C-alpha positions in Angstrom: 47.6 73.0 276.0 51.1 73.9 277.3 52.9 76.8 275.8 56.2 74.9 275.2 54.4 72.0 273.4 52.6 74.5 271.3 55.7 76.3 270.2 57.7 73.1 269.6 54.8 71.9 267.4 54.9 75.0 265.4 58.7 74.7 265.0 58.2 71.2 263.5 55.6 72.5 261.1 57.7 75.5 260.0 61.1 73.9 259.4 60.2 70.3 258.4 56.8 70.9 256.9 55.3 68.2 259.0 51.8 67.9 260.2 50.6 65.9 263.1 50.2 62.7 261.1 53.8 62.8 259.9 55.1 63.4 263.4 53.1 60.4 264.6 54.3 58.4 261.7 57.9 59.2 262.6 57.2 58.2 266.2 55.9 54.8 265.1 58.6 54.0 262.5 61.8 54.9 264.4 63.0 51.8 266.2 64.8 53.9 268.8 61.4 55.3 269.8 59.9 51.9 270.6 59.4 50.9 274.2 62.7 49.8 275.7 64.8 52.0 273.2 67.7 54.2 274.2 66.2 57.5 273.1 63.3 57.6 275.5 63.7 61.3 276.0 63.5 62.0 272.3 60.6 59.7 272.0 58.7 61.7 274.6 59.5 65.0 272.8 58.4 63.6 269.4 55.1 62.4 271.0 54.6 66.0 272.3 55.4 67.5 268.8 52.8 65.1 267.2 50.1 66.1 269.6 51.0 69.8 269.4 50.8 69.7 265.6 47.2 68.7 265.8 46.4 71.4 268.2 48.3 74.0 266.1 46.3 72.9 263.1 43.1 73.3 265.0 44.1 76.7 266.2 44.9 78.0 262.7 42.2 76.2 260.8 39.3 76.0 263.3 36.5 78.6 263.3 37.4 81.7 265.3 35.9 82.1 268.6 33.7 84.9 269.7 34.8 87.4 272.3 32.0 89.3 274.0 32.3 92.6 275.9 32.3 92.1 279.6 29.1 92.8 281.5 28.8 93.9 285.1 26.7 91.7 287.3 25.3 92.7 290.6 23.9 90.8 293.6 22.0 91.7 296.7 23.5 94.3 299.1 23.0 95.6 302.5 20.3 97.8 303.7 22.1 101.0 302.7 21.5 100.1 299.0 25.0 99.2 298.0 25.5 96.2 295.8 28.6 94.1 295.4 30.0 93.8 291.9 30.5 90.4 290.5 34.0 89.5 289.3 34.4 89.5 285.5 35.9 86.7 283.5 39.4 87.2 282.2 39.7 87.1 278.4 42.2 84.5 277.3 45.1 85.7 275.0 45.1 85.2 271.3 47.9 83.0 270.0 49.1 83.6 266.4 52.0 81.5 264.9 54.9 83.4 263.3 55.8 83.0 259.6 52.3 81.8 258.6 51.9 81.4 254.9 48.3 82.7 254.9 46.1 83.2 253.1 45.7 86.8 254.4 43.9 88.5 255.8 43.2 85.7 258.2 40.4 86.0 260.8 41.5 85.6 264.4 38.4 86.3 266.5 35.0 87.9 266.4 34.2 90.8 268.7 30.5 91.1 269.7 28.4 93.2 271.9 25.1 91.9 273.5 23.4 95.1 272.5 23.9 94.6 268.8 20.3 93.4 268.6 18.9 96.6 269.9 21.0 99.3 268.3 23.5 99.4 265.4 27.0 98.8 266.7 30.3 99.8 265.1 33.5 98.0 266.2 37.1 99.3 266.2 40.5 98.3 267.7 43.4 100.6 268.8 46.9 100.1 269.9 50.3 99.1 268.5 49.7 97.0 265.4 46.3 98.5 264.6 46.3 102.3 264.4 49.8 102.8 266.0 53.1 101.7 264.6 53.6 99.1 263.4 50.1 99.9 262.0 48.0 97.8 259.7 49.0 94.4 261.1 45.5 93.9 262.6 42.1 95.3 261.5 38.5 94.7 262.3 35.3 94.7 260.3 33.3 97.5 262.0 29.9 95.9 261.3 30.6 92.2 261.9 33.3 92.6 264.5 35.6 90.1 262.7 39.3 90.8 263.6 41.9 89.8 261.1 45.7 89.6 260.8 46.9 91.0 257.5 50.5 89.7 257.2 52.9 87.1 258.5 54.4 87.9 261.9 57.9 87.6 263.2 58.4 86.9 266.8 62.0 88.1 266.8 60.7 91.5 265.8 57.8 91.6 268.2 56.6 88.9 270.5 53.3 90.3 271.6 50.6 92.9 270.9 48.3 94.7 273.2 45.1 96.0 271.6 41.9 97.5 272.8 38.5 96.7 271.3 35.7 99.4 271.2 32.0 99.3 270.5 30.0 102.5 269.7 26.6 103.3 268.3 25.8 105.0 265.1 26.3 108.4 266.7 29.7 107.5 268.1 28.5 107.0 271.6 30.3 104.4 273.6 28.1 101.4 274.1 30.5 99.0 275.9 33.6 99.5 278.0 36.7 98.8 275.9 38.2 95.4 276.4 41.9 94.4 276.3 43.1 92.0 273.8 46.6 90.3 274.2 48.0 88.7 271.1 51.1 86.4 271.5 53.2 85.4 268.5 54.0 81.7 268.8 57.8 81.0 268.2 59.0 78.7 265.4 62.5 77.5 264.8 63.4 79.9 262.0 66.8 81.2 263.3 70.2 79.4 263.3 72.5 79.8 266.3 75.1 82.5 265.7 78.6 82.5 267.2 79.8 85.7 268.6 83.1 85.3 266.7 83.9 83.2 263.7 87.4 82.5 265.0 88.2 82.0 268.7 91.7 82.0 270.0 92.7 80.1 273.1 95.8 78.6 274.7 96.9 75.9 277.0 100.3 75.1 278.4 102.1 72.1 277.0 102.1 69.1 279.3 98.7 70.1 280.8 96.8 67.4 282.6 93.4 66.1 281.2 90.6 68.4 282.3 92.6 71.6 281.9 90.4 74.4 280.7 91.3 75.8 277.3 88.7 78.4 276.2 85.0 79.0 275.8 82.9 79.5 272.7 79.5 81.1 272.8 76.6 81.0 270.3 73.2 82.7 270.6 69.8 81.9 269.0 67.3 84.6 268.3 64.4 82.1 268.9 62.7 81.7 272.2 65.3 80.6 274.7 62.6 79.0 276.9 61.7 76.6 274.2 63.8 74.0 272.3 63.9 76.4 269.4 66.4 78.6 271.3 68.3 75.9 273.3 71.8 75.6 271.8 74.1 72.6 272.2 77.8 72.4 271.2 80.0 69.7 269.8 83.4 69.3 268.2 83.3 68.3 264.6 87.0 68.0 263.9 90.5 68.5 265.2 93.7 69.2 263.2 96.2 67.8 263.5 95.4 64.4 264.9 98.5 64.3 267.1 99.0 62.6 269.4 95.4 61.4 269.2 92.4 62.7 267.2 90.4 63.7 270.3 92.7 65.8 272.5 89.8 68.1 273.4 86.2 68.0 274.4 83.5 70.6 274.8 80.7 71.1 277.3 77.6 70.8 275.2 75.7 73.4 277.2 78.3 76.0 278.2 80.7 75.7 275.3 83.8 75.2 277.5 86.6 73.4 275.8 88.9 71.3 278.0 91.6 68.7 277.4 90.7 65.1 277.6 94.2 63.5 277.1 97.8 64.1 278.1 100.6 64.5 275.6 100.5 68.2 274.5 104.0 69.1 273.3 104.6 72.5 271.8 107.8 71.3 270.2 105.8 68.8 268.2 102.4 70.6 267.7 102.3 74.3 268.4 98.7 74.9 267.4 95.4 73.0 267.0 92.5 73.9 264.8 89.1 72.9 266.2 85.8 73.1 264.3 82.9 73.6 266.8 79.2 73.2 265.8 76.3 74.8 267.6 72.8 73.3 267.1 69.4 74.4 268.5 66.5 72.2 269.3 68.7 71.0 272.2 71.2 69.7 269.8 68.9 67.5 267.7 70.6 67.1 264.4 67.4 66.0 262.6 65.2 68.9 263.6 67.7 71.6 264.8 69.5 74.3 262.8 73.3 74.4 263.1 76.3 76.7 262.6 80.0 76.3 263.0 83.0 78.3 264.2 86.8 77.8 264.3 88.7 77.6 267.6 92.5 78.1 267.3 94.3 76.6 270.3 97.9 77.6 270.8 100.1 75.4 272.9 102.1 77.7 275.1 105.7 76.9 276.0 107.0 75.7 279.3 110.7 75.2 280.1 110.7 71.5 279.5 113.9 71.4 277.4 117.2 72.3 279.1 119.8 74.1 277.0 122.6 71.9 275.7 126.1 73.0 274.6 127.0 71.7 271.2 130.4 70.4 272.2 132.0 69.4 275.4 135.2 71.5 275.0 135.7 75.0 273.6 139.0 76.8 273.0 140.3 80.3 272.3 143.3 82.6 272.7 143.7 86.2 273.8 146.6 88.7 273.8 147.8 89.8 277.3 146.7 93.2 278.7 143.7 93.4 276.4 140.2 93.9 277.7 136.7 93.6 276.2 138.0 91.0 273.8 135.8 88.1 272.8 137.9 84.9 273.2 135.4 82.4 271.9 131.7 81.8 271.3 129.8 79.0 273.1 127.1 77.5 271.0 123.9 76.1 272.6 120.7 74.3 271.4 117.4 74.8 273.1 114.1 73.5 271.6 111.9 75.8 273.7 110.2 79.0 272.4 112.9 81.2 270.9 113.6 84.6 272.5 111.6 83.7 275.6 112.8 83.2 279.2 112.5 79.4 278.5 115.0 79.8 275.7 117.3 82.6 276.7 120.6 81.1 277.9 122.5 82.2 281.0 126.2 81.2 281.3 128.2 80.9 284.4 131.9 80.2 285.0 132.0 77.7 287.9 135.8 77.1 288.1 139.2 78.0 286.5 139.0 81.8 287.0 139.5 82.8 290.6 140.6 86.3 289.8 137.7 87.1 287.6 139.5 87.8 284.3 136.6 86.5 282.2 132.8 86.8 281.9 130.3 85.3 279.5 127.7 87.5 277.9 124.8 86.1 276.0 124.2 87.2 272.4 120.5 88.2 272.4 120.0 87.1 268.8 121.9 83.8 268.5 121.8 82.8 272.2 125.5 82.1 272.0 127.8 82.7 275.0 130.6 85.2 274.3 133.6 84.6 276.6 135.0 88.1 277.1 138.0 89.4 278.9 137.1 92.0 281.6 140.4 92.1 283.5 143.8 92.1 281.7 145.7 88.8 281.8 149.4 88.6 282.1 151.4 86.1 280.1 154.2 86.2 282.7 151.7 85.2 285.4 149.3 82.8 283.5 150.0 81.3 280.1 146.6 79.5 279.9 143.2 79.1 281.7 141.0 76.1 282.0 137.4 77.2 282.6 134.3 75.1 283.5 131.1 76.7 282.1 127.5 75.8 283.0 124.5 77.0 280.9 120.9 77.4 282.1 117.8 79.3 281.2 116.4 82.5 282.6 113.3 80.6 283.7 113.5 77.6 285.9 113.0 74.2 284.4 109.5 72.8 284.6 108.6 70.5 287.4 110.0 67.0 286.9 112.5 68.1 284.2 116.2 67.4 285.0 119.2 69.3 283.7 121.1 67.7 280.9 124.7 66.5 281.1 125.4 68.6 278.0 124.7 71.8 280.0 128.4 71.8 281.2 131.5 72.2 279.1 135.2 73.2 279.4 136.8 76.2 277.8 140.6 76.3 277.2 142.1 79.8 276.8 145.7 80.4 275.7 147.4 83.8 276.6 149.5 85.3 273.8 152.7 87.2 274.9 153.0 90.8 273.6 155.7 93.5 274.2 154.5 95.3 277.3 155.6 98.8 278.1 158.0 99.5 281.0 156.3 100.1 284.3 157.4 102.5 287.1 157.1 100.6 290.4 155.9 103.7 292.3 153.7 105.9 290.1 153.4 108.7 291.0 156.5 109.0 293.1 156.7 111.6 295.8 160.0 113.1 297.1 160.7 116.1 299.5 163.3 118.8 299.1 163.8 122.3 300.3 163.2 125.0 297.8 166.3 126.8 296.5 168.5 123.8 295.9 171.1 124.7 293.4 171.3 123.5 289.8 173.0 120.1 289.3 171.6 118.6 292.5 170.6 114.9 292.2 167.1 114.4 293.4 166.3 110.8 292.9 166.5 107.8 290.5 163.2 107.3 288.8 163.7 103.9 287.1 161.1 101.7 285.4 161.0 97.9 285.1 160.2 95.8 282.0 157.5 93.2 282.7 158.7 91.0 279.8 160.9 88.8 282.0 161.4 86.2 279.2 162.8 88.8 276.8 165.9 90.8 277.5 165.3 94.4 276.5 166.9 97.8 277.2 164.9 100.6 278.8 165.6 104.2 278.0 164.2 107.4 279.5 163.2 110.9 278.3 161.4 113.9 279.7 157.8 114.2 278.7 156.5 117.2 280.8 158.5 119.7 282.9 156.5 123.0 283.0 159.3 125.1 284.6 162.1 123.2 282.9 163.8 122.6 286.2 164.7 118.9 285.8 166.6 116.5 283.5 166.7 112.7 283.5 169.6 110.4 282.7 168.7 108.5 279.5 170.2 105.3 280.7 169.5 104.9 284.5 166.6 107.4 285.1 168.6 109.7 287.5 166.8 113.0 288.1 169.0 116.1 288.4 168.0 119.8 288.7 168.8 122.3 286.0 167.6 125.5 287.8 166.7 126.7 291.2 163.6 125.2 292.7 161.2 127.9 293.8 158.2 127.0 295.9 156.5 130.3 295.1 156.6 129.6 291.4 153.3 129.6 289.5 154.0 126.0 288.4 153.9 124.8 292.0 150.5 123.8 293.3 150.0 123.2 297.0 153.8 123.0 297.5 154.0 120.2 294.9 155.8 120.4 291.6 154.9 117.6 289.0 157.0 116.4 286.1 156.2 113.4 283.8 158.9 111.1 282.3 158.7 108.5 279.6 160.3 105.0 279.7 160.5 103.0 276.5 162.1 99.7 275.5 163.7 98.5 272.3 161.1 95.8 271.5 159.2 95.4 268.3 156.9 97.2 268.3 158.4 99.6 270.8 156.4 100.1 274.0 156.5 103.0 276.3 155.2 103.9 279.8 154.9 107.1 281.7 155.7 108.0 285.2 154.9 111.1 287.3 157.4 112.5 289.8 156.0 114.8 292.5 158.5 117.0 294.4 157.2 118.5 297.6 159.1 121.7 298.2 159.8 122.7 301.8 159.5 126.4 302.3 162.5 128.5 303.3 162.4 132.2 304.2 163.4 133.7 300.9 160.7 136.3 300.4 160.5 139.6 302.3 157.1 140.8 303.4 155.3 143.6 301.4 153.3 146.4 303.0 149.6 146.5 302.5 148.0 149.0 301.6 150.2 151.1 299.4 147.9 154.2 299.6 145.7 155.7 302.3 144.3 159.0 303.5 144.1 160.7 306.9 142.7 164.0 308.3 145.1 166.9 308.6 144.1 167.3 312.2 144.8 164.5 314.6 141.6 162.7 315.7 141.0 159.6 317.7 139.5 157.7 314.8 141.9 159.1 312.2 144.2 156.0 311.8 145.5 153.9 309.0 145.4 150.1 309.5 148.4 148.5 307.8 149.5 144.9 307.4 151.8 142.9 305.1 151.8 139.9 302.8 154.5 137.3 302.4 154.8 134.7 299.6 156.4 132.3 302.0 154.6 129.8 304.2 154.3 129.4 307.9 156.4 129.9 310.0 158.2 132.3 307.7 155.4 134.8 307.6 153.8 136.7 310.5 153.5 138.1 312.9 155.1 141.0 311.2 157.1 143.8 312.8 156.4 147.4 311.6 158.7 150.4 312.4 159.5 153.8 311.1 163.0 154.5 309.8 165.2 157.0 311.6 165.9 158.9 308.4 164.4 161.2 307.4 163.8 162.6 310.9 160.5 164.2 309.9 158.9 160.7 309.6 159.3 159.8 313.2 158.5 163.4 314.2 155.2 163.5 312.3 154.0 159.9 312.5 153.9 157.0 314.8 153.0 153.2 314.5 151.1 151.2 317.1 151.3 147.4 316.9 148.2 145.3 317.4 147.6 141.6 317.3 147.5 140.9 313.5 148.2 144.4 312.2 149.5 147.8 313.0 148.1 151.4 313.0 149.7 154.4 311.4 148.6 157.8 312.8 149.8 161.4 313.2 152.0 162.2 316.1 151.5 166.0 315.8 148.1 167.8 316.2 148.1 169.3 312.7 149.8 168.5 309.4 149.4 170.5 306.2 147.2 168.9 303.6 149.3 167.2 300.9 150.5 163.8 299.8 153.3 162.2 301.9 155.4 159.2 301.1 156.1 157.5 304.4 158.7 154.7 304.5 158.0 151.8 306.8 160.3 148.8 307.5 158.4 145.5 307.6 160.0 142.3 309.0 158.7 138.7 309.0 159.1 135.9 311.6 161.5 133.8 309.6 164.8 132.4 310.8 166.6 134.5 310.0 163.9 137.2 309.5 163.7 139.2 306.2 162.9 142.9 306.2 161.6 145.2 303.5 161.5 149.0 303.3 158.1 149.8 301.8 156.5 153.2 301.1 152.9 154.1 301.7 151.4 157.2 300.1 149.2 159.0 302.6 146.9 161.8 301.5 146.5 164.3 304.3 143.3 166.4 303.7 140.9 168.6 305.6 137.9 166.6 306.9 134.3 167.3 307.6 132.5 166.6 310.9 132.2 162.9 310.0 135.9 162.5 309.5 135.7 162.3 305.7 137.9 164.3 303.3 136.1 167.3 301.8 136.1 167.9 298.0 138.6 170.8 298.2 140.8 168.9 300.4 140.7 165.8 298.2 141.9 167.9 295.2 144.7 169.5 297.2 145.7 166.1 298.5 145.7 164.6 295.1 149.3 165.8 294.6 148.7 168.8 292.3 150.2 172.1 293.5 148.7 175.6 292.9 150.9 176.2 289.9 149.8 173.0 288.2 146.2 173.8 288.8 146.7 177.4 287.3 148.4 175.9 284.3 145.6 173.5 283.6 143.0 176.4 283.9 145.1 178.6 281.4 145.2 175.7 278.9 141.4 175.3 279.1 140.8 179.0 278.6 143.2 179.1 275.5 141.4 176.1 274.0 138.0 177.7 274.4 139.3 181.0 272.9 140.5 179.2 269.8 137.2 177.5 269.3 135.4 180.9 269.7 137.7 182.7 267.2 137.2 179.9 264.7 133.4 180.2 264.9 133.5 184.0 264.5 135.8 183.7 261.5 133.4 181.2 259.8 130.4 183.5 260.4 132.2 186.6 259.0 133.3 184.7 255.9 129.7 183.6 255.3 128.5 187.2 255.5 131.1 188.4 253.0 130.2 185.8 250.6 126.6 186.7 250.8 127.2 190.5 250.6 129.6 190.4 247.5 127.8 191.8 244.4 127.6 189.9 241.1 129.4 191.2 238.0 126.1 191.6 236.2 122.5 191.8 237.2 120.7 188.5 237.6 118.4 189.2 234.7 121.5 189.8 232.4 123.4 186.8 233.7 124.6 184.9 230.7 126.7 182.3 232.7 124.5 179.5 231.5 125.9 180.1 228.0 129.5 180.3 229.0 131.7 177.1 228.6 134.7 176.9 230.7 137.9 175.5 229.2 140.3 174.4 231.9 143.3 174.4 229.6 144.1 175.6 226.1 147.6 174.4 226.0 150.7 176.1 224.5 151.1 177.3 220.9 152.8 175.5 218.1 156.0 177.1 219.0 155.8 176.0 222.5 155.8 172.3 221.5 158.2 170.1 219.6 155.8 169.4 216.8 156.5 168.6 213.2 154.6 171.4 211.6 155.3 170.2 208.1 152.6 167.6 208.5 150.0 170.4 208.8 150.9 172.0 205.4 148.8 171.6 202.3 150.5 169.0 200.1 151.3 170.0 196.5 149.7 166.8 195.2 147.1 164.4 196.4 148.3 161.5 194.4 150.0 159.9 197.3 146.7 160.1 199.2 144.4 159.0 196.4 146.7 156.0 195.7 146.5 154.8 199.3 144.7 151.4 199.9 141.0 151.4 200.8 140.4 152.1 204.4 143.2 154.4 205.1 142.1 157.5 203.1 142.1 160.7 205.1 140.2 163.1 202.8 136.8 164.4 204.0 134.0 163.0 201.9 130.5 164.1 202.3 128.0 161.5 201.2 125.9 162.5 198.3 122.5 161.5 199.6 119.4 163.2 200.8 119.8 164.9 204.1 117.7 163.6 207.0 114.6 165.5 208.2 114.9 166.8 211.7 111.8 167.3 213.8 110.4 170.8 213.9 110.3 172.3 217.4 106.9 173.7 218.2 106.6 177.4 219.0 105.1 176.7 222.5 106.1 173.2 223.5 104.3 171.6 226.4 106.8 171.0 229.2 105.9 167.3 229.0 107.0 167.2 225.3 110.5 168.6 225.8 112.0 165.2 226.6 110.4 163.6 223.6 111.6 166.4 221.4 115.2 166.1 222.5 115.1 162.3 222.1 113.7 162.6 218.6 116.4 165.1 217.6 119.1 162.9 219.1 117.8 159.9 217.2 117.7 161.8 213.9 121.3 163.1 214.4 122.6 159.6 215.1 121.0 158.1 212.0 122.0 161.1 209.6 124.9 160.0 207.4 125.3 163.5 206.0 126.1 165.1 209.4 129.8 165.3 210.5 131.8 163.5 211.5 131.5 161.4 208.4 132.3 157.7 208.4 135.3 158.2 206.2 136.8 161.0 208.4 139.6 159.5 210.5 142.5 161.9 211.2 143.1 165.5 210.0 146.3 165.3 207.9 146.6 169.0 207.3 145.1 172.4 208.0 145.8 173.9 204.7 148.6 176.1 203.2 149.1 179.8 202.6 147.4 181.0 205.7 147.7 184.8 206.2 147.4 184.5 210.0 150.3 183.8 212.1 150.6 181.5 215.1 147.9 182.0 217.6 150.5 182.1 220.4 152.0 185.2 218.8 148.9 187.3 219.3 149.1 190.1 221.8 146.0 190.3 224.0 146.7 193.9 225.1 145.4 197.0 223.3 147.7 199.8 222.4 145.0 202.5 221.9 141.5 203.4 222.8 138.8 201.2 221.4 135.2 202.1 220.9 132.8 199.7 222.6 129.6 201.6 221.9 128.6 198.9 219.4 127.9 196.7 222.5 124.8 198.7 223.1 123.4 197.4 219.8 123.8 193.8 220.9 120.8 193.7 223.2 120.0 193.7 226.9 122.3 190.7 227.6 125.4 192.8 226.7 124.2 196.0 228.5 126.4 195.4 231.5 129.5 195.0 229.3 128.6 198.2 227.4 128.4 200.0 230.7 131.7 198.7 231.9 133.7 199.2 228.7 131.7 201.8 226.8 132.4 204.6 229.3 128.7 205.3 229.9 127.2 207.9 232.1 127.0 205.5 235.0 130.7 206.2 235.8 
């Protein structure tokens, strides 16, 4: 029996619960299966399924066959005793259908050894499915050798098993060689086709011809792909929308390729189609196969099959003259292609009416409108209106066979508005040439401006806007430029011989307009600056040497030819100049050197007359300070010589040294005086011994003030009044009589005899707190001002007391006051220490 027929038979039994009789009955009852019918192929398949069902039934229900261990047979051999082994029979595989409903365990085969009659045999099986994972699927009766399957099998999990059967005696000795058992799981149609995606996305360009490929869908079936159980076929169930026809697409039943079958795809009408695709196994048989569906979304891509069309044939706008980057008007366009794509984006061109390029058309990226923009100023006096012809197209070329629309061309009328334009200087900047040094009041030129508004009569006036050196003035009416000061080419305001001034021209229009003009004056140089000697200081050795020379040159603020070559000469007065010095002229400079062999070291001021090459030449008497100093072997001034040549004489040097010595002496005397004062302060004895020092108990009063007689006081206020009635009768709150509250006095803390140092602060704080809260302690709350001191005092004024003593006084009582007053007793008591 063929393997494919076997598996297809099992698929019928599994999914449709048919047996062989039912399959045969279907074959006999279906008119399409009769001889001469159209479904001859299906008839042949059904006949195969019917026969296979009977064989499957026999395989599962028939008694199991017996598999014996292989024996080795030998035949005659050559004279050397070797025998040729006879080839063994190959054991056929065991076929087991998947998804069997049992009952289990179900016997598959019986394993038997020919030696079971002589000795006791024990059978066993090994391998994956027996004693190896997945274990327990197969087992064997060790005595009878019956092999069983214990559970339903799934071919998609495991399609085959390889086991080995063993036979041993009661002692475990091998009786037979192991035999290989191959078990194949027969496939049944128990798995539906599965699409790789539930939703597929594809696209096709609009206007595509029939047969154009769109996309491919793929479904897989876990069943055996070599049998009808795993053979998948595709078909389209539905298409939405049904425009222009219900069947715009077809699908290859075997590959799943979707292609177009009709023309008429138009994105502007239908932008997307939804296709339901069905996949069925059993080679697409809807009666026996299992099916599944998926969705295919087909997007219709845009092509440029719709040219842009302007909404009107004529557009109009207006623009002020001399304005740029101004949008004159917007050109509206309609395009049915995909928005914001090259097939939709509009491109505008001006084909006529603007030869000077005053306008351009920019595309609005959002609205696709054309913005007619001024890029070059327009002049009302030159052109009062423009008539433009505009053509619109797309960024992408039109599709093949699509013609441009007549509505892609339109006219644009632009009116120019007249505005008050500022006066314009015909030549700006204007360059004139004059020699420097022209006197004030000289007329240089007429710097006039023109008003471009020819159709309006307006008056132009002038004013000065910028004149850095304040050399010029302009006539307010006609623009005549006149000098106010001497023009100097060497001024800091002149750059590269050119002086610039800016003037303003304005009209009387409404609103007023103004323009600026720049006047450039090129100043021709005249010889008005004498040369100046360079350098102004130098040094030379006191003894004439070949290399002891001073190179001199000159600078001149004028320009060529009023500068070099310069002429250097020594004046005839004083005579010592020419006697001691000489000048040698070289190409671009001159050299000053000693004429005599030796000149005393000092600083000499040498006058030199320098003349330029102007016509006429200018001369300048310059002075160069030359330091003559002793030199070393290298020709450099020594340190002593440099000081002497610095211009300080011997007297000046001595005076500086004396000042330095005096300053140092003063500093030394101040330090000695400070140290002496410190020693005196340390050596001065105290009035009393340190142990008798009582200065910590002495309070210093800075000022006692004058007596009563020294001040203009009303002493009557301090007398005891004769009566207290005027005081007692005073209102409450202004009484001035001392009143001691009649209440119990506060208890102050008792100071311990030997307080701990850490308790002193607490003791002081406690005493302060008790004194603050004691109403019986003065000053009392009712005590405000002392009205009087009392009357009838026997003592006079304190200021009248005489502090001097008229006679001797005995101070011996001071000895009785204790050791703190011992020093006073010694000083005033006239003790023996004297």
